[in-house]
C-alpha positions in Angstrom: 9.2 42.4 35.7 11.1 43.4 38.9 11.9 39.7 39.6 13.5 39.4 36.1 15.7 42.5 36.9 16.6 41.1 40.3 17.7 37.8 38.7 19.9 39.7 36.2 21.5 41.7 39.0 22.1 38.5 41.0 23.8 36.8 38.1 25.9 39.8 37.2 27.1 40.2 40.8 27.9 36.5 40.9 30.0 36.7 37.8 31.9 39.8 38.9 32.6 38.6 42.4 33.9 35.3 41.0 36.3 37.3 38.8 37.4 39.6 41.6 38.1 36.7 44.0 39.9 34.7 41.3 42.0 37.5 39.9 42.2 40.5 42.2 42.0 39.2 45.8 45.6 38.8 47.0 44.9 37.5 50.5 47.3 34.5 51.2 44.7 32.9 53.4 42.5 32.2 50.4 44.4 29.1 49.2 41.4 26.8 48.7 39.2 26.7 45.6 36.3 29.1 46.1 33.1 28.8 44.1 30.2 31.2 44.3 27.0 29.2 44.2 24.4 31.8 44.5 23.8 35.5 45.2 20.6 37.0 46.6 20.2 40.7 46.5 17.5 42.4 48.5 14.9 44.4 46.5 16.3 47.7 47.7 19.8 46.7 46.6 21.3 47.4 50.0 22.5 43.8 50.8 23.8 40.9 48.8 24.0 37.5 50.5 26.7 35.5 48.7 26.7 31.7 49.1 30.2 30.3 48.6 31.4 26.7 48.4 35.0 26.1 49.5 36.9 23.0 48.4 39.7 22.0 50.7 40.6 20.7 54.1 38.7 21.9 57.2 41.5 24.3 58.2 41.7 25.8 54.7 37.9 26.2 54.7 37.9 28.1 57.9 40.8 30.4 57.0 39.4 31.0 53.5 35.9 31.8 54.9 37.4 34.2 57.5 39.5 35.9 54.8 36.5 36.3 52.5 34.4 37.8 55.3 37.3 40.2 56.2 37.7 41.3 52.6 34.0 42.1 52.0 34.8 45.8 52.0 37.4 45.3 49.2 34.9 43.1 47.3 32.2 45.8 47.7 34.5 48.6 46.4 35.6 46.5 43.4 32.1 45.5 42.6 31.0 49.2 42.8 33.8 50.0 40.2 32.6 47.3 37.9 28.8 47.5 38.1 26.8 50.7 37.8 24.0 50.4 40.3 22.2 53.0 42.4 23.6 51.4 45.6 26.5 49.0 45.8 25.2 46.3 48.1 26.9 45.3 51.3 28.2 41.8 50.9 27.3 39.1 53.4 29.2 35.9 52.8 27.7 32.6 53.8 29.1 29.1 53.5 27.1 26.8 51.4 27.6 23.1 52.2 24.9 21.7 49.8 27.5 20.0 47.5 29.2 18.2 50.5 25.8 17.2 51.8 24.9 15.8 48.3 28.1 13.9 48.2 27.4 12.4 51.6 23.9 11.3 50.6 25.3 9.8 47.4 27.9 7.8 49.5 25.1 6.6 51.7 23.1 5.5 48.7 26.0 3.6 47.2 26.6 1.9 50.6 23.0 0.8 50.8 23.1 -0.4 47.2 26.2 -2.4 47.8 24.7 -4.3 50.7 
């Protein structure tokens, strides 16, 4: 039963953080498209590891990731205002490159298929 509750919390945090980043974050360094892939909250609700995928050039990715990491306090405060939990988790932002890796594998398979 606790796993089900944890899954619901993960999904709710993912939705709210997506909305906060899209609508409320006014950092000019966030100019690439940001997508939250997954959120993992620890069982004690102290930490939330947020996996983001950033679409853009390499310079845009780096500046956007830096801006997101620097704005984690703002994201935490806004999340605390929107979600009523015992503890508002500290947000740890990680870059998820699984989509780019999948696209690379697909290109390799098309290249092999063409030969």
